[in-house]
C-alpha positions as CSV (number, residue, x, y, z in Angstrom):
1,M,0.0,0.0,0.0
2,S,1.4,3.4,-0.9
3,I,2.0,6.1,1.6
4,Q,-0.5,8.3,-0.2
5,S,-3.3,5.7,0.1
6,R,-2.4,5.0,3.7
7,Q,-2.7,8.8,4.4
8,E,-6.0,8.9,2.6
9,I,-7.3,6.0,4.8
10,L,-6.2,7.7,8.0
11,H,-7.7,11.0,6.8
12,L,-11.1,9.2,6.2
13,Y,-10.8,7.4,9.5
14,R,-10.4,10.7,11.3
15,H,-13.4,12.2,9.5
16,F,-15.5,9.2,10.7
17,L,-14.4,9.8,14.3
18,R,-15.1,13.6,14.1
19,T,-18.5,13.0,12.7
20,L,-19.3,10.4,15.3
21,K,-18.6,12.9,18.0
22,L,-21.6,14.8,16.7
23,W,-23.9,11.8,17.2
24,P,-26.5,12.7,19.9
25,P,-26.3,10.9,23.2
26,D,-29.0,8.4,24.1
27,D,-30.4,9.4,27.5
28,L,-32.5,6.3,27.8
29,R,-29.6,3.9,27.4
30,P,-26.4,5.8,28.3
31,N,-24.4,2.6,28.7
32,R,-25.5,1.3,25.2
33,S,-25.2,4.1,22.8
34,L,-25.3,3.7,19.1
35,R,-22.3,6.0,18.9
36,N,-20.2,3.5,20.8
37,V,-21.4,0.7,18.6
38,L,-20.6,2.6,15.4
39,Y,-17.2,3.6,16.8
40,G,-16.3,0.0,17.5
41,Q,-17.5,-1.1,14.0
42,I,-15.6,1.6,12.2
43,R,-12.4,0.9,14.2
44,E,-12.6,-2.8,13.5
45,E,-13.2,-2.4,9.8
46,F,-10.4,0.1,9.3
47,R,-8.0,-2.1,11.3
48,K,-9.1,-5.3,9.5
49,N,-8.5,-3.7,6.1
50,L,-5.4,-1.6,6.8
51,N,-2.9,-4.1,5.4
52,V,-4.7,-4.9,2.1
53,E,-2.0,-5.1,-0.6
54,D,-4.1,-5.5,-3.7
55,P,-4.7,-1.9,-5.1
56,E,-8.0,-2.9,-6.7
57,I,-9.4,-4.3,-3.5
58,S,-8.1,-1.3,-1.6
59,R,-9.7,1.1,-4.1
60,K,-13.1,-0.7,-3.7
61,L,-12.9,-0.6,0.1
62,M,-12.0,3.0,0.0
63,E,-15.0,3.8,-2.3
64,E,-17.3,1.8,0.0
65,A,-16.0,3.6,3.1
66,K,-16.5,7.0,1.5
67,M,-20.1,6.1,0.7
68,E,-20.7,5.0,4.3
69,Y,-19.1,8.2,5.5
70,I,-21.5,10.3,3.4
71,A,-24.4,8.3,4.8
72,L,-23.2,8.9,8.3
73,Q,-22.9,12.6,7.7
74,K,-26.5,12.6,6.3
75,L,-27.8,10.8,9.4
76,V,-25.9,13.1,11.8
77,G,-27.2,16.2,9.9
78,N,-30.8,15.0,10.0
79,E,-30.9,15.3,6.2
80,Y,-33.5,12.5,5.9
81,K,-35.7,13.9,8.7
82,E,-35.8,17.2,6.7
83,K,-36.1,15.6,3.3
84,Y,-38.9,13.2,4.3
85,A,-40.7,15.4,6.9
86,L,-43.8,13.9,8.5
87,S,-47.1,15.8,8.3
88,A,-48.7,17.3,11.4
89,R,-51.6,14.9,11.0
90,I,-49.3,12.0,11.8
91,F,-48.3,13.6,15.1
92,K,-52.0,14.4,16.1
93,P,-54.1,11.3,15.2
94,S,-57.8,12.1,15.3
95,K,-58.7,9.5,17.9
96,K,-56.0,10.5,20.4
97,P,-54.4,13.9,19.5
98,S,-52.2,14.0,22.5
99,H,-50.7,10.6,22.1
100,Y,-47.3,11.6,20.9
101,K,-47.1,14.5,23.3
102,N,-47.7,12.0,26.1
103,L,-45.2,9.6,24.7
104,L,-42.5,12.2,24.6
105,A,-43.3,13.2,28.2
106,Q,-42.9,9.6,29.2
107,L,-39.6,9.3,27.4
108,E,-38.3,12.4,29.0
109,K,-39.4,11.1,32.4
110,A,-37.6,7.8,31.8
111,A,-34.4,9.6,30.6
112,K,-34.4,11.8,33.7
113,K,-34.8,8.8,35.9
114,K,-31.8,7.1,34.1
115,R,-29.7,10.2,34.6
116,D,-30.6,10.4,38.2
117,E,-29.7,6.7,38.7
118,L,-26.3,7.3,37.2
119,H,-25.6,10.2,39.5
120,R,-26.9,8.5,42.7
121,P,-24.2,6.7,44.7
122,S,-24.4,2.9,44.5
123,L,-25.9,0.9,47.4
124,W,-22.4,-0.4,48.2
125,R,-20.9,3.1,48.5
126,R,-23.9,4.3,50.5
127,L,-23.5,1.5,53.0
128,F,-19.8,1.1,53.1
129,G,-18.3,4.2,51.5
């Protein structure tokens, strides 16, 4: 593998990591975030394919990685949410107009409970700490 292609790979890897830093945290599952899963997969794929010698295979892998990077950027930037926006009728069904508002309130309550649990000292520390 040439020095130039190795530098290009490292450059793309750094772009992946910078973009992943923009991924929003998951308050409901702080210990199982999608950001960490994606980070592990990206790291594993780049390390696995770092020593590929065949230039044709290397080129194909690089093209594939660039496409995945573009997709990740679009997800982080909410491009699909804006492109395929949902109508107001979906969020206010005629039978139960406050359904989604109540659902969001329950999710916020659950996320707050999770955050509080993380900051509360463990039982072991409260008893013996």
